[in-house]
C-alpha positions as CSV (number, residue, x, y, z in Angstrom):
1,M,-3.4,-12.6,3.9
2,P,0.0,-12.7,3.1
3,V,2.5,-12.4,5.8
4,R,6.1,-12.4,5.9
5,N,8.4,-11.5,8.8
6,A,5.8,-10.0,10.3
7,A,5.9,-11.2,13.8
8,K,5.5,-7.9,15.9
9,T,2.3,-7.0,14.2
10,L,0.7,-10.4,13.3
11,E,-1.5,-10.8,16.6
12,R,-3.3,-7.4,16.6
13,T,-3.8,-8.0,13.2
14,I,-5.5,-11.9,13.1
15,E,-7.3,-10.3,16.7
16,S,-9.0,-7.6,14.6
17,I,-10.4,-10.4,12.1
18,R,-11.4,-12.7,15.2
19,N,-12.9,-9.9,16.5
20,Q,-15.2,-9.0,13.4
21,S,-18.7,-8.1,14.1
22,Y,-20.0,-10.2,10.2
23,A,-21.0,-13.8,11.4
24,N,-20.6,-15.2,8.3
25,I,-16.4,-15.2,8.0
26,I,-16.0,-19.0,7.2
27,E,-12.2,-19.0,6.9
28,I,-9.0,-17.2,7.5
29,I,-6.4,-18.1,4.7
30,L,-2.7,-16.9,5.7
31,A,-0.3,-17.5,3.0
32,I,3.2,-17.8,5.3
33,G,6.5,-17.0,3.5
34,P,9.9,-17.4,4.0
35,S,10.2,-15.8,7.8
36,N,13.0,-15.5,9.9
37,D,11.3,-13.8,13.1
38,G,8.6,-16.7,14.7
39,T,5.8,-15.7,12.3
40,G,4.7,-19.2,11.4
41,T,5.1,-20.4,15.3
42,I,2.7,-17.6,16.0
43,A,0.3,-18.5,12.8
44,K,0.3,-22.5,13.5
45,E,-0.8,-21.5,17.6
46,Y,-3.3,-19.4,16.1
47,S,-4.5,-22.2,13.9
48,K,-5.2,-24.5,16.6
49,Q,-7.1,-22.1,18.9
50,D,-9.2,-20.9,15.7
51,S,-10.9,-23.7,13.6
52,R,-11.3,-21.3,10.7
53,I,-7.3,-20.3,10.2
54,N,-5.4,-22.3,7.5
55,I,-2.3,-22.0,6.6
56,V,-0.7,-22.0,3.3
57,E,2.8,-22.0,2.5
58,N,4.0,-19.3,-0.3
59,K,7.1,-20.8,-1.0
60,S,7.8,-17.5,-2.6
61,G,7.2,-15.3,-0.3
62,G,5.7,-12.6,-3.0
63,T,3.2,-11.1,-1.8
64,A,0.6,-11.2,-5.6
65,R,1.7,-15.4,-5.1
66,G,1.0,-15.3,-1.7
67,L,-3.1,-13.7,-2.1
68,N,-3.6,-16.3,-5.5
69,L,-2.8,-18.7,-2.9
70,A,-5.0,-17.8,-0.4
71,A,-7.5,-17.4,-2.9
72,E,-7.3,-20.9,-4.5
73,R,-8.3,-22.0,-1.1
74,A,-11.3,-19.9,-0.5
75,T,-14.7,-21.0,-0.8
76,G,-16.7,-17.6,0.2
77,V,-18.5,-15.7,-2.1
78,Y,-16.4,-12.8,-1.2
79,L,-12.3,-12.3,-0.9
80,V,-11.4,-9.6,1.9
81,R,-7.8,-9.0,1.8
82,V,-5.9,-7.8,4.6
83,D,-2.0,-7.1,5.0
84,S,-0.5,-8.4,8.7
85,H,0.9,-4.8,8.9
86,C,-2.8,-3.7,9.7
87,Q,-5.6,-3.7,12.2
88,L,-9.3,-3.8,10.9
89,P,-11.7,-1.7,13.0
90,E,-14.5,-4.1,14.3
91,D,-17.2,-3.6,11.5
92,Y,-14.6,-3.5,8.6
93,V,-16.1,-6.6,7.0
94,R,-19.6,-5.9,7.3
95,V,-19.5,-2.6,5.9
96,G,-17.4,-4.2,3.1
97,V,-19.6,-6.9,2.1
98,E,-23.0,-4.8,2.3
99,K,-21.1,-1.8,0.5
100,I,-20.3,-4.7,-2.8
101,I,-23.7,-6.1,-2.8
102,E,-25.6,-2.4,-2.6
103,T,-22.9,-1.1,-5.3
104,G,-22.0,-4.3,-7.4
105,A,-18.8,-3.1,-7.4
106,G,-15.6,-5.8,-8.3
107,N,-13.9,-4.2,-5.7
108,V,-14.9,-2.2,-2.2
109,G,-12.4,-0.3,0.0
110,G,-11.5,2.2,2.2
111,I,-8.9,4.5,4.3
112,Q,-5.4,3.7,5.2
113,M,-5.3,5.1,8.0
114,A,-1.5,5.2,8.6
115,T,-0.5,5.2,12.5
116,G,2.5,5.9,13.9
117,E,3.6,3.8,17.6
118,T,7.3,5.8,17.2
119,S,8.0,9.6,16.6
120,F,9.4,8.3,13.5
121,Q,6.2,6.1,12.2
122,T,4.4,9.3,13.7
123,A,6.3,11.1,10.7
124,V,5.3,9.0,7.5
125,A,2.0,8.1,9.1
126,T,2.2,11.7,8.7
127,A,3.5,12.4,5.2
128,M,1.4,9.7,4.4
129,T,-1.9,11.3,5.0
130,S,-0.9,14.4,3.4
131,K,-1.2,15.5,-0.6
132,F,2.0,16.5,-0.8
133,G,3.5,13.6,0.2
134,V,1.6,11.1,-1.6
135,G,-0.3,12.9,-4.1
136,N,-4.3,12.9,-4.4
137,A,-5.8,9.1,-4.0
138,K,-8.5,9.1,-1.7
139,F,-7.2,6.2,0.0
140,H,-4.7,7.9,1.5
141,Y,-7.0,10.9,3.2
142,G,-10.2,10.2,2.5
143,G,-13.0,12.3,0.3
144,A,-16.6,11.1,-0.8
145,E,-18.0,8.1,-1.8
146,G,-18.0,6.7,-5.0
147,P,-16.0,4.9,-8.1
148,V,-12.5,5.3,-7.9
149,D,-9.0,3.9,-9.7
150,T,-7.7,1.6,-6.7
151,V,-8.2,1.4,-2.8
152,Y,-6.2,0.1,0.2
153,L,-6.9,-3.7,0.8
154,G,-10.1,-4.7,-0.8
155,V,-13.3,-6.6,-0.7
156,Y,-14.0,-8.7,-4.0
157,D,-16.3,-10.5,-5.9
158,S,-15.0,-14.2,-5.4
159,I,-16.1,-14.8,-8.9
160,L,-14.7,-11.9,-10.8
161,F,-11.5,-12.0,-8.9
162,K,-11.1,-15.6,-10.3
163,E,-12.4,-15.1,-13.8
164,L,-9.6,-12.4,-14.0
165,G,-7.1,-15.1,-12.9
166,G,-6.0,-13.1,-9.8
167,F,-3.2,-10.8,-8.7
168,D,-0.5,-11.0,-11.9
169,E,2.6,-13.0,-10.4
170,K,5.3,-10.9,-12.5
171,L,4.6,-8.0,-9.7
172,V,6.4,-7.7,-6.8
173,R,4.4,-4.5,-5.3
174,N,1.5,-2.5,-7.2
175,Q,-0.5,-5.6,-8.1
176,D,-3.5,-4.2,-6.4
177,Y,-3.4,-1.2,-8.4
178,E,-3.1,-3.7,-11.5
179,L,-6.1,-5.7,-10.6
180,N,-8.0,-2.7,-10.4
181,I,-7.2,-1.6,-13.4
182,R,-8.0,-4.7,-15.3
183,I,-11.6,-5.0,-12.7
184,R,-12.5,-1.3,-14.5
185,E,-11.8,-2.8,-18.3
186,L,-14.2,-4.6,-17.7
187,G,-16.8,-3.2,-17.0
188,R,-17.1,-3.0,-12.8
189,L,-16.4,-0.5,-10.3
190,V,-14.2,-0.1,-8.1
191,W,-15.5,1.1,-5.0
192,F,-14.5,3.7,-2.1
193,T,-16.0,4.4,0.8
194,P,-14.6,6.5,4.2
195,D,-16.8,4.4,6.1
196,L,-14.0,1.6,5.9
197,V,-10.6,3.0,7.9
198,V,-7.6,0.6,7.9
199,K,-5.4,1.1,11.0
200,Y,-1.3,0.7,8.7
201,F,1.4,0.6,10.6
202,P,4.2,2.3,8.3
203,R,7.9,1.3,8.4
204,S,10.1,2.4,11.1
205,N,13.3,3.5,9.8
206,I,14.8,5.7,7.1
207,T,16.0,2.7,4.8
208,Q,13.0,0.6,5.2
209,L,11.2,3.5,3.7
210,F,13.5,4.8,1.1
211,S,13.3,0.7,0.3
212,Q,9.6,0.8,0.4
213,F,9.0,3.6,-1.8
214,F,11.6,2.9,-4.4
215,Q,9.9,-0.6,-5.1
216,Y,6.7,1.5,-5.7
217,G,8.3,3.4,-8.2
218,S,10.2,1.0,-9.9
219,W,7.2,-1.4,-10.1
220,K,4.6,1.3,-11.1
221,R,6.8,2.0,-14.2
222,K,5.7,-1.8,-14.8
223,V,2.4,-1.4,-14.3
224,I,2.2,1.8,-16.8
225,L,4.2,-0.3,-19.3
226,K,1.8,-3.3,-19.2
227,H,-0.9,-0.6,-19.7
228,P,-0.2,2.5,-20.6
229,Q,-3.8,4.2,-20.7
230,S,-3.2,4.0,-16.9
231,L,-0.8,7.1,-16.5
232,K,-1.7,10.0,-14.4
233,L,-0.2,12.9,-14.3
234,R,0.6,13.4,-10.5
235,Q,2.4,9.7,-11.3
236,L,5.3,12.1,-13.3
237,A,5.7,14.4,-10.5
238,P,8.8,12.2,-8.7
239,P,10.7,11.2,-11.8
240,S,10.3,14.8,-12.9
241,L,11.7,15.8,-9.3
242,I,14.5,13.7,-10.5
243,V,15.5,14.8,-13.4
244,M,15.0,18.4,-12.1
245,L,17.4,18.3,-9.5
246,L,20.4,16.5,-11.8
247,T,19.7,19.0,-13.9
248,S,20.4,21.6,-11.4
249,V,23.1,20.1,-10.0
250,I,24.8,19.8,-13.2
251,L,24.4,22.6,-15.1
252,F,25.5,24.3,-11.6
253,A,28.5,22.0,-11.6
254,L,29.2,23.5,-15.5
255,K,28.2,27.2,-15.0
256,N,27.3,29.2,-12.5
257,A,25.1,29.2,-8.5
258,W,21.9,30.6,-10.0
259,Y,20.9,26.5,-11.4
260,L,20.7,25.3,-8.0
261,V,17.6,28.0,-7.5
262,P,15.1,25.1,-8.6
263,S,16.9,22.4,-5.9
264,L,16.8,25.0,-3.5
265,A,13.2,26.0,-4.4
266,Y,11.9,22.0,-3.4
267,F,14.0,21.9,-0.1
268,L,12.3,25.0,0.7
269,I,8.7,24.0,0.1
270,C,9.6,20.4,2.2
271,L,10.7,22.9,4.6
272,A,7.6,24.4,4.4
273,K,5.3,21.8,4.5
274,S,7.0,20.4,7.4
275,T,7.4,23.2,9.7
276,F,3.7,24.7,9.7
277,Q,2.3,21.6,10.6
278,K,-0.1,22.3,13.6
279,G,0.4,20.5,16.7
280,V,3.1,19.0,16.5
281,S,6.6,18.7,18.0
282,V,9.8,20.4,16.5
283,Q,11.5,16.9,16.1
284,L,8.7,16.0,14.4
285,K,8.7,18.8,11.7
286,A,12.8,17.5,11.5
287,S,11.8,13.8,10.5
288,L,8.5,15.0,8.5
289,F,11.2,17.0,6.6
290,L,13.4,14.0,5.9
291,V,10.5,11.6,5.6
292,F,8.9,13.9,2.5
293,I,12.3,14.2,0.4
294,T,13.0,10.3,1.1
295,M,9.5,9.2,0.0
296,H,10.0,11.3,-3.3
297,I,13.6,10.8,-4.6
298,A,12.8,7.1,-3.7
299,W,9.8,7.2,-5.9
300,G,11.3,8.9,-8.8
301,L,14.4,7.2,-9.0
302,G,12.9,3.9,-8.4
303,F,10.3,4.9,-11.5
304,L,13.3,5.8,-13.5
305,F,16.7,3.4,-12.8
306,G,14.5,0.7,-10.7
307,R,15.4,-2.8,-11.9
308,A,12.2,-4.7,-10.9
309,K,13.1,-8.3,-11.3
310,I,9.9,-10.3,-12.5
311,P,10.0,-13.2,-9.6
312,R,10.9,-16.8,-10.2
313,F,8.4,-19.7,-9.1
């Protein structure tokens, strides 16, 4: 688990690991990045309580770097990736190990069940489990079991992971998708199963959400440049939206009001998708409208204009 500034969620995540029904968890490795919220203190306290918990210093704070440092320390047959903002069900590791043995896959994962604890988080969670919000990747909302492009988190074949050199440390985001490309190129499966459902607690304000999706777009472009064959049509939707919005506004300024129609149509679609949500409050619908727009525009801007900087160690 890569951990950085996760004091609010770390205890819950660690407890969900310690409470697993799978009996053969031999080590729990936390790669701790520079934090200013007491994350390190919480991790050290847990390492005193549970001898399986090992702490690795991740000076860079980078997710890929932290995961690789933890994997280097690991001795198990399988590597189970965990996010410090998530909560595992009790049977997560057991089911994951059973599936990877059954399928012979290089990586097995399931559903990222976005869960809100505040009204804004609930709006983000609703958008993140919607095809309109995040596209048609199964790990967002579920689907039939089988081979896929990528999954949330994952249970990895340790030997394969190390043969591939782990995660690409030049990628700040999207490093899991990129590794799954290499796993598939080697002829191994990336396997999705709806039997693995992990609670994920999304960003809690609009600024954090915009930054997160801007980075997603920026680093997705980096991955596509590295693996052009991985490009999916759905990934062109957000940057195409930005081009359409900018073109619409420019032509409106130069010509006439009719050129604003495509932009207005997009916002009306967002409004409709938010308004016709069943069983939610007016406040949540308003937040959802804002969240949809933020996610789409931030991702598109990041893809087109984001300057994804390669970390230095």
